C-alpha positions as CSV (number, residue, x, y, z in Angstrom):
1,M,121.5,100.2,111.0
2,S,123.4,103.2,112.4
3,A,126.5,102.0,110.7
4,T,124.7,102.1,107.3
5,F,124.1,105.8,107.7
6,G,126.9,106.8,110.0
7,G,130.3,107.5,110.1
8,R,133.1,106.0,108.1
9,S,132.6,107.6,104.7
10,G,132.2,111.0,103.1
11,R,128.7,109.9,102.0
12,Q,127.2,110.5,105.4
13,G,126.3,114.2,104.7
14,K,124.5,113.3,101.5
15,L,122.5,110.4,103.2
16,S,121.5,112.7,106.0
17,Q,120.2,115.2,103.4
18,W,118.3,112.4,101.7
19,L,116.6,111.4,104.9
20,L,115.6,114.9,105.8
21,G,114.1,115.5,102.4
22,R,116.7,118.1,101.5
23,R,118.8,116.2,99.0
24,P,120.5,118.6,96.6
25,K,119.5,118.4,93.0
26,E,123.1,117.7,91.9
27,A,122.9,114.5,93.9
28,A,119.9,113.2,91.9
29,A,122.1,111.0,89.8
30,D,124.2,109.7,92.7
31,E,123.7,106.0,92.2
32,G,125.7,105.2,95.3
33,G,123.3,107.3,97.5
34,R,120.3,105.6,95.9
35,E,121.7,102.2,96.4
36,A,122.7,102.9,100.0
37,L,119.2,104.0,100.8
38,L,117.6,100.9,99.2
39,L,120.0,98.6,101.1
40,A,119.2,100.5,104.3
41,A,115.5,99.8,103.8
42,A,116.2,96.1,103.0
43,G,118.4,96.0,106.1
44,A,115.5,97.2,108.2
45,G,113.5,94.2,106.9
46,L,111.5,95.8,104.1
47,P,111.2,93.4,101.2
48,L,111.9,95.2,97.9
49,A,111.1,94.6,94.2
50,P,111.7,96.8,91.1
51,A,109.0,99.2,90.0
52,A,108.2,101.4,87.0
53,H,109.7,104.9,86.7
54,P,108.6,108.2,85.1
55,A,108.9,108.6,81.4
56,P,108.8,111.9,79.4
57,G,105.4,113.6,79.2
58,Y,104.1,112.4,82.6
59,R,104.0,108.9,81.3
60,C,105.1,105.6,82.8
61,S,108.0,103.4,81.7
62,C,105.6,100.4,81.4
63,D,104.0,99.4,78.1
64,R,100.5,100.0,79.3
65,V,98.6,102.7,77.3
66,G,97.2,105.3,79.7
67,C,98.8,103.6,82.8
68,P,96.6,104.7,85.8
69,T,99.5,104.6,88.3
70,P,102.5,105.8,86.3
71,A,105.8,105.1,88.1
72,R,104.0,103.7,91.2
73,H,103.6,100.0,90.4
74,P,105.8,96.9,90.3
75,V,107.3,95.8,86.9
76,S,106.5,92.1,87.5
77,F,103.2,90.4,88.2
78,A,105.2,88.2,90.6
79,W,106.2,91.1,92.8
80,Q,104.9,89.4,96.0
81,T,107.2,86.4,95.6
82,Q,110.0,88.4,94.0
83,S,110.2,90.9,96.9
84,T,113.3,90.3,98.9
85,T,115.7,91.8,101.5
86,D,118.7,90.0,99.9
87,R,121.5,92.5,99.6
88,A,123.1,91.0,96.5
89,Q,119.9,90.8,94.6
90,I,119.0,94.4,95.4
91,E,122.4,95.6,94.3
92,R,122.0,93.8,91.0
93,W,118.6,95.3,90.4
94,A,119.7,98.8,91.4
95,R,122.8,98.7,89.1
96,N,121.1,97.0,86.2
97,Q,118.0,99.2,86.4
98,P,119.4,102.6,87.3
99,Q,116.1,104.5,86.7
100,A,113.8,102.0,88.4
101,N,111.7,102.9,91.5
102,F,111.3,100.2,94.1
103,I,108.2,99.0,95.9
104,T,108.1,97.2,99.2
105,A,105.5,94.5,99.7
106,T,103.4,95.0,102.8
107,G,101.9,92.3,105.1
108,M,105.1,90.2,105.3
109,V,107.2,92.0,107.8
110,H,105.6,95.4,107.9
111,D,102.4,97.3,107.2
112,V,102.0,100.9,106.1
113,L,99.5,103.5,107.4
114,D,99.0,105.8,104.4
115,V,97.4,109.2,105.2
116,P,97.0,112.7,103.5
117,L,100.2,114.7,103.8
118,E,98.9,117.5,106.0
119,A,97.2,115.1,108.4
120,G,100.4,113.0,108.5
121,R,102.5,116.0,109.4
122,E,100.1,117.0,112.2
123,A,100.1,113.5,113.6
124,L,103.8,113.1,113.3
125,E,104.4,116.3,115.3
126,R,101.9,115.1,117.9
127,L,103.4,111.7,118.2
128,L,107.0,112.8,118.4
129,G,106.0,115.5,120.9
130,S,104.4,112.8,123.1
131,G,107.5,110.6,123.0
132,V,105.9,107.9,120.9
133,E,108.4,105.6,119.0
134,V,107.2,106.5,115.5
135,G,109.4,104.4,113.2
136,P,110.2,105.0,109.5
137,V,108.0,107.7,107.8
138,A,108.1,108.7,104.2
139,E,106.6,111.7,102.5
140,S,105.4,111.7,98.9
141,D,105.1,114.8,96.7
142,D,101.7,113.6,95.5
143,G,100.2,114.4,98.8
144,R,100.6,111.3,101.0
145,M,102.6,110.4,104.1
146,L,103.5,106.8,104.8
147,F,104.0,105.4,108.4
148,F,105.8,102.1,108.4
149,T,104.8,99.7,111.2
150,L,105.1,96.1,112.2
151,T,102.6,93.9,110.4
152,R,99.5,92.7,112.2
153,G,100.6,89.2,111.5
154,T,98.3,86.4,110.5
155,P,95.6,86.1,113.3
156,E,94.5,82.7,114.4
157,D,91.0,83.6,113.3
158,E,91.2,84.3,109.6
159,D,87.8,86.0,109.8
160,E,89.5,88.9,111.6
161,W,92.0,89.3,108.7
162,W,91.2,91.7,105.9
163,P,93.3,91.9,102.7
164,C,93.7,95.4,101.3
165,E,94.5,94.8,97.7
166,L,91.5,96.6,96.5
167,D,91.5,99.3,99.2
168,C,95.1,100.4,99.2
169,H,96.5,100.3,95.7
170,P,97.4,103.8,94.5
171,E,94.5,104.0,92.0
172,T,92.0,104.0,94.9
173,M,93.3,107.2,96.4
174,D,90.4,109.4,95.1
175,E,87.9,106.9,96.4
176,H,89.5,106.6,99.8
177,P,91.2,109.9,100.7
178,G,91.6,109.2,104.4
179,L,93.7,106.6,106.1
180,R,94.5,103.4,104.2
181,W,96.1,100.4,105.9
182,H,98.4,98.6,103.5
183,C,98.8,95.0,104.7
184,R,98.7,91.6,103.0
185,G,98.4,91.9,99.2
186,S,99.5,95.5,98.9
187,Y,102.6,97.6,98.4
188,V,104.0,101.1,98.5
189,L,106.9,102.9,96.9
190,V,110.0,102.9,99.0
191,P,112.3,106.0,99.0
192,P,114.1,107.1,97.1
193,A,111.5,107.1,94.3
194,R,110.6,109.5,91.5
195,L,107.1,110.4,90.4
196,P,105.9,112.0,87.2
197,G,106.3,115.7,87.1
198,D,109.0,118.2,87.8
199,D,111.2,116.9,90.6
200,Q,108.4,115.0,92.3
201,R,109.7,112.4,94.7
202,V,109.1,110.1,97.6
203,R,111.6,110.6,100.4
204,W,112.3,109.6,104.0
205,V,111.5,112.2,106.7
206,H,112.1,109.6,109.5
207,G,114.6,107.1,108.2
208,P,114.5,103.2,108.2
209,E,117.1,103.1,111.0
210,H,114.1,103.7,113.4
211,P,112.5,100.4,114.6
212,L,109.1,99.5,113.3
213,P,106.4,100.3,115.9
214,D,103.1,98.6,116.7
215,P,100.5,100.1,114.3
216,L,98.0,100.5,117.1
217,S,100.4,102.9,118.9
218,L,100.0,105.3,116.0
219,L,96.4,104.7,114.9
220,E,94.6,107.1,117.2
221,A,96.7,110.1,116.3
222,L,96.5,109.3,112.6
223,T,92.7,108.8,112.5
224,D,92.1,112.0,114.6
225,A,94.3,114.0,112.2
226,C,92.6,112.5,109.2
227,A,89.1,113.2,110.6
228,R,90.1,116.9,110.9
229,H,91.7,117.2,107.5
230,V,89.4,115.0,105.4
231,G,86.3,116.6,106.8
232,T,83.0,115.7,108.4
233,E,81.6,113.9,105.4
234,A,84.6,111.7,104.9
235,G,84.6,110.8,108.6
236,Q,80.9,109.8,108.4
237,D,81.4,107.5,105.4
238,G,84.4,105.8,106.9
239,A,87.1,107.2,104.6
240,A,89.1,108.4,107.5
241,W,89.3,105.0,109.1
242,P,91.1,101.8,108.1
243,L,89.1,100.0,105.4
244,R,88.2,96.3,106.2
245,H,86.6,93.5,104.2
């Protein structure tokens, strides 16, 4: 993965700025930079599929009137089977759909621990300061931070498995403001992605070149930070903890 971001081209500086969340505005239309970041994510094992993108007036590019999750959802109902890490397919999608965001399907290779932005920043500082291998982390301008981890896998006892399709889709954010565990049946936007609004984006703050960690190695720091930031009432009703069925 280091070769993807490193050294042999003049694009290295731009990619570093993308990963640090300091990408200059003039690079927004840099298709090469966008494609390189998508391929880097796929190279790290994150299966990708095309997603909607913002349209003028805080609307979504999809045909749905009053879309509840503008620019945050896949374009195909078959996104779970469509998601892939195949380089050639992702290049075709990126070049044929230059405005499209991309989602990554969770529960195949990786899960995502999705927390409020301020709680995530606190936890990230604590984890890095403790020498914990954090893995890829993305920050969204709509107030969330995404910690990418290894998937839990399919346990031998299926009663121990919980799908998170209802818990962790973006439209449930107001109902579950604390930590949400995206696993089988869910997805998140993968950077670089654009959100409705003035220069609202999803960006890497700890890039996909970092190995995926065990989710349990991050969970205590994240839940502690969520409990502090979400508040006592949220902690009592369970919103600050992973939701299970």
